[in-house]
C-alpha positions as CSV (number, residue, x, y, z in Angstrom):
1,M,3.8,73.8,8.2
2,A,6.2,75.3,5.7
3,T,4.7,76.3,2.3
4,C,6.5,76.0,-1.0
5,N,7.3,79.7,-0.9
6,S,8.3,79.9,2.7
7,P,11.7,81.5,3.6
8,A,13.2,78.2,4.5
9,N,12.3,76.6,1.1
10,R,13.5,79.7,-0.8
11,A,16.8,79.6,1.1
12,Q,17.2,75.9,0.3
13,S,16.5,76.6,-3.4
14,N,19.1,79.4,-3.5
15,K,21.7,77.1,-1.9
16,A,21.1,74.5,-4.6
17,K,21.5,77.2,-7.3
18,I,24.7,78.4,-5.9
19,A,26.1,74.9,-5.7
20,R,25.2,74.3,-9.4
21,R,26.8,77.5,-10.5
22,V,30.0,76.8,-8.7
23,V,30.3,73.5,-10.5
24,E,29.4,75.1,-13.8
25,V,32.3,77.6,-13.4
26,L,34.8,74.9,-12.6
27,E,33.7,72.8,-15.6
28,Y,34.0,75.7,-18.0
29,F,37.8,75.5,-18.0
30,D,39.4,73.0,-20.4
31,D,42.1,72.9,-23.0
32,T,40.3,75.4,-25.2
33,H,39.1,77.6,-22.3
34,R,42.1,78.0,-20.1
35,E,40.9,81.5,-19.1
36,A,37.5,83.1,-18.8
37,T,36.0,86.5,-18.2
38,V,32.8,87.1,-16.3
39,M,30.9,87.5,-19.6
40,D,32.3,84.2,-20.9
41,I,30.6,82.4,-18.0
42,V,27.4,84.6,-18.4
43,R,27.1,83.7,-22.1
44,R,27.8,80.0,-21.6
45,Y,25.3,79.4,-18.9
46,N,22.9,82.3,-19.3
47,R,23.5,83.6,-15.8
48,P,23.1,87.1,-14.4
49,Q,26.2,89.2,-14.7
50,S,26.2,90.7,-11.2
51,S,25.8,87.4,-9.3
52,T,28.3,85.7,-11.6
53,S,30.9,88.4,-10.9
54,E,30.3,88.0,-7.2
55,L,30.6,84.2,-7.4
56,L,33.9,84.4,-9.3
57,S,35.3,86.7,-6.7
58,S,34.3,84.3,-3.9
59,L,36.1,81.4,-5.7
60,V,39.2,83.6,-5.9
61,E,39.0,84.2,-2.2
62,L,38.7,80.4,-1.6
63,G,41.8,79.7,-3.7
64,L,39.9,77.8,-6.4
65,L,40.5,80.5,-9.1
66,Y,43.2,83.0,-10.0
67,K,42.4,86.4,-11.3
68,D,44.7,88.3,-13.6
69,P,44.6,92.0,-12.3
70,Y,45.4,93.4,-15.8
71,S,43.1,91.3,-18.1
72,R,40.5,90.7,-15.4
73,S,40.3,87.1,-16.6
74,Y,40.1,84.0,-14.4
75,C,41.8,80.6,-14.5
76,L,41.7,77.5,-12.4
77,A,44.0,77.3,-9.4
78,P,45.7,74.0,-8.4
79,R,43.4,73.6,-5.5
80,A,40.5,73.1,-7.8
81,A,42.2,70.3,-9.6
82,L,43.1,68.5,-6.4
83,L,39.8,68.6,-4.6
84,G,38.5,65.1,-4.0
85,T,41.3,63.3,-5.6
86,A,42.5,61.7,-2.4
87,S,39.3,59.6,-2.1
88,Q,39.2,58.5,-5.7
89,S,40.3,55.2,-7.2
90,G,43.6,54.7,-9.0
91,T,42.4,55.9,-12.4
92,A,41.1,59.2,-11.2
93,R,43.6,59.7,-8.4
94,G,46.8,58.9,-10.3
95,G,46.0,60.9,-13.4
96,S,45.5,57.9,-15.6
97,L,42.3,59.3,-17.2
98,I,44.1,62.5,-18.2
99,R,47.0,60.6,-19.7
100,L,44.4,58.4,-21.6
101,V,42.5,61.4,-23.0
102,D,45.8,63.1,-24.0
103,R,46.9,60.0,-25.8
104,L,43.7,59.4,-27.7
105,V,43.4,63.0,-28.9
106,A,47.0,63.0,-30.0
107,Q,46.7,59.8,-31.9
108,T,43.4,60.5,-33.7
109,G,42.7,64.3,-33.6
110,L,39.2,63.5,-32.6
111,A,37.1,64.8,-29.7
112,V,37.2,62.5,-26.6
113,G,34.7,62.2,-23.8
114,I,34.5,60.4,-20.5
115,F,31.0,59.4,-19.6
116,G,29.3,58.3,-16.4
117,M,25.9,57.5,-15.0
118,V,23.9,59.9,-12.8
119,G,20.6,58.2,-11.9
120,L,19.0,57.2,-15.2
121,N,21.1,59.8,-17.1
122,T,24.3,59.7,-19.0
123,Q,26.7,62.5,-18.0
124,I,29.7,63.9,-19.8
125,V,32.2,63.7,-16.9
126,S,35.0,65.2,-18.9
127,W,35.2,66.6,-22.4
128,R,38.2,67.3,-24.7
129,T,37.5,68.9,-28.1
130,S,39.8,68.9,-31.1
131,P,40.5,71.0,-34.3
132,R,39.7,67.9,-36.4
133,A,36.2,67.9,-35.0
134,T,35.4,71.1,-37.0
135,S,33.7,70.5,-40.3
136,A,34.6,72.1,-43.6
137,N,32.0,74.8,-43.3
138,G,33.4,75.9,-40.0
139,H,30.6,74.5,-37.8
140,S,31.6,71.8,-35.4
141,A,29.4,68.7,-35.1
142,T,30.3,68.6,-31.5
143,R,29.7,72.3,-30.7
144,G,27.7,72.7,-27.6
145,L,29.1,69.6,-25.9
146,F,31.0,70.2,-22.6
147,G,31.4,68.6,-19.2
148,G,28.4,68.2,-17.0
149,L,25.7,67.8,-19.6
150,Q,23.2,65.0,-18.9
151,E,20.5,63.2,-20.8
152,P,18.6,59.9,-20.5
153,L,20.6,56.7,-20.9
154,Y,18.6,55.6,-23.9
155,A,19.7,58.5,-26.1
156,S,23.3,57.7,-26.8
157,A,25.8,55.0,-27.4
158,A,27.6,55.9,-24.2
159,G,24.3,55.5,-22.3
160,W,23.6,52.1,-23.8
161,L,27.1,50.9,-22.8
162,L,26.7,52.2,-19.2
163,L,23.2,50.7,-18.9
164,S,24.6,47.3,-20.0
165,T,26.7,47.3,-16.8
166,V,23.7,47.3,-14.6
167,P,22.9,43.8,-13.1
168,Q,20.5,41.8,-15.4
169,S,17.9,41.6,-12.6
170,R,17.4,45.3,-12.8
171,V,17.9,46.1,-16.4
172,D,14.4,45.2,-17.7
173,G,12.7,47.4,-15.2
174,I,15.0,50.3,-16.0
175,V,14.4,50.0,-19.7
176,R,10.7,50.0,-19.2
177,R,10.9,53.0,-17.0
178,L,13.1,54.9,-19.4
179,N,10.6,54.2,-22.2
180,A,7.6,55.2,-20.1
181,E,9.3,58.5,-19.2
182,A,10.5,59.3,-22.7
183,P,8.6,61.9,-24.7
184,N,6.5,60.6,-27.5
185,D,9.0,61.4,-30.2
186,A,11.7,59.4,-28.3
187,K,9.9,56.2,-27.5
188,F,11.8,53.0,-28.4
189,S,11.2,49.3,-28.6
190,C,12.1,47.7,-25.2
191,S,13.0,44.4,-26.9
192,E,15.3,46.1,-29.4
193,M,17.0,48.0,-26.5
194,T,17.4,44.7,-24.6
195,Q,19.2,43.2,-27.6
196,R,21.3,46.3,-28.0
197,L,22.4,46.1,-24.4
198,Q,23.4,42.4,-24.8
199,L,25.6,43.4,-27.7
200,C,27.2,46.0,-25.5
201,R,27.8,43.4,-22.8
202,D,29.4,40.9,-25.2
203,G,31.7,43.4,-26.9
204,Q,32.3,45.9,-24.0
205,Y,31.9,48.7,-26.4
206,A,29.2,50.6,-28.4
207,V,28.9,52.6,-31.6
208,G,26.0,54.9,-32.2
209,P,24.6,58.4,-31.8
210,A,26.7,60.7,-29.6
211,G,23.5,62.2,-28.1
212,F,23.1,65.5,-26.4
213,D,21.5,67.0,-29.5
214,A,24.8,66.8,-31.4
215,N,24.8,65.7,-35.1
216,A,27.6,63.3,-34.3
217,E,28.5,59.7,-33.8
218,A,30.4,58.0,-30.9
219,L,32.5,55.0,-30.4
220,V,32.9,54.2,-26.7
221,A,34.4,51.5,-24.5
222,L,34.2,50.7,-20.8
223,L,37.0,51.7,-18.5
224,P,38.2,49.1,-16.1
225,D,36.0,48.4,-13.0
226,D,37.6,50.1,-10.0
227,G,35.3,48.3,-7.5
228,S,33.4,51.5,-6.7
229,G,30.2,50.3,-8.3
230,H,30.2,53.4,-10.6
231,R,31.3,52.4,-14.1
232,M,32.6,54.9,-16.6
233,A,33.2,54.8,-20.3
234,V,35.5,56.7,-22.7
235,G,35.2,57.3,-26.4
236,F,35.6,59.3,-29.5
237,V,32.9,61.7,-30.8
238,Y,33.0,62.8,-34.4
239,G,30.8,64.4,-37.0
240,P,29.3,62.8,-40.2
241,E,32.1,64.3,-42.3
242,A,34.9,62.5,-40.4
243,R,36.3,59.6,-42.3
244,V,37.0,57.0,-39.6
245,Q,37.9,53.4,-39.7
246,G,35.8,51.8,-37.0
247,D,38.0,48.7,-36.4
248,A,41.2,50.7,-36.2
249,L,39.6,53.3,-33.9
250,L,38.3,50.6,-31.6
251,E,41.7,49.0,-31.3
252,C,43.3,52.4,-30.7
253,L,40.7,53.0,-27.9
254,R,41.3,49.6,-26.3
255,E,45.1,49.9,-26.5
256,G,44.9,53.3,-24.9
257,I,42.9,51.9,-22.0
258,R,45.3,49.0,-21.6
259,A,48.3,51.3,-21.6
260,C,46.9,53.9,-19.2
261,C,44.2,52.5,-17.0
262,T,44.8,48.7,-16.4
263,P,46.0,47.3,-13.1
264,A,49.3,46.4,-14.8
265,E,50.1,50.2,-14.9
266,A,49.6,50.4,-11.1
267,E,51.8,47.4,-10.6
268,A,54.6,49.1,-12.5
269,E,54.8,51.7,-9.7
270,P,57.3,51.1,-6.9
271,T,55.7,49.0,-4.2
272,R,58.4,49.5,-1.5
273,I,58.6,52.9,0.1
274,E,61.5,53.6,2.4
275,A,60.8,55.7,5.4
276,L,63.1,58.7,6.0
277,P,64.4,59.5,9.5
278,T,62.8,62.7,10.9
279,A,64.2,65.4,13.1
280,A,61.9,64.5,15.9
């Protein structure tokens, strides 16, 4: 029988670490981090320099990254952006989510996040920061937030909203489990959480803590159901110094979703495709 420290188990553990680090590298790049050096990745994720350098070189060989031979910095290659898109729903496959985030940031100057569920956790699926998110003293309330972060569903407005989409027959059990597994300083009232989730169902949006240890608030709304069974939400994240008008911000969010991610957008695309004669 294999032991916990057997060669087979160690090899499996190493494979899992490599997979995690590949995803971390790809998620590092965004509007504010279009390029990265080895040390940028090392500092962000507290990884060994030698293995990080080797990993980045492998991603270059696979065509997922480009390396500048002069600055020795890396950037994403198109292949990285296209991986997996062919199997996605219309919002992810057609670029609707990117257009939505671009629109919301341009309209408000606030940071915008797309959120999903991983097990009983909320995950930041995609993150876009903004200069307006920086407070007067130069410290951003959203510093430290980036794509890939996870935390329990009970800890944020996005988590409440996503949890509200779970069938009612399962919600009570999930709420009790989340409370049982929460540390003592994070315990909550199950009845109050149930009432909060009902408000989320009724309004299809949530306002509350941004979570992820950020001193920030969030206003999030559900994205249209694409039939995959995996709901996502999008919303604004802002610090306590931001002067926002909640009603106007919610309408901006809903109008953006209607304009970028509703079925009407897909219907606007040409439905008839003419086949071209081939040389064969």
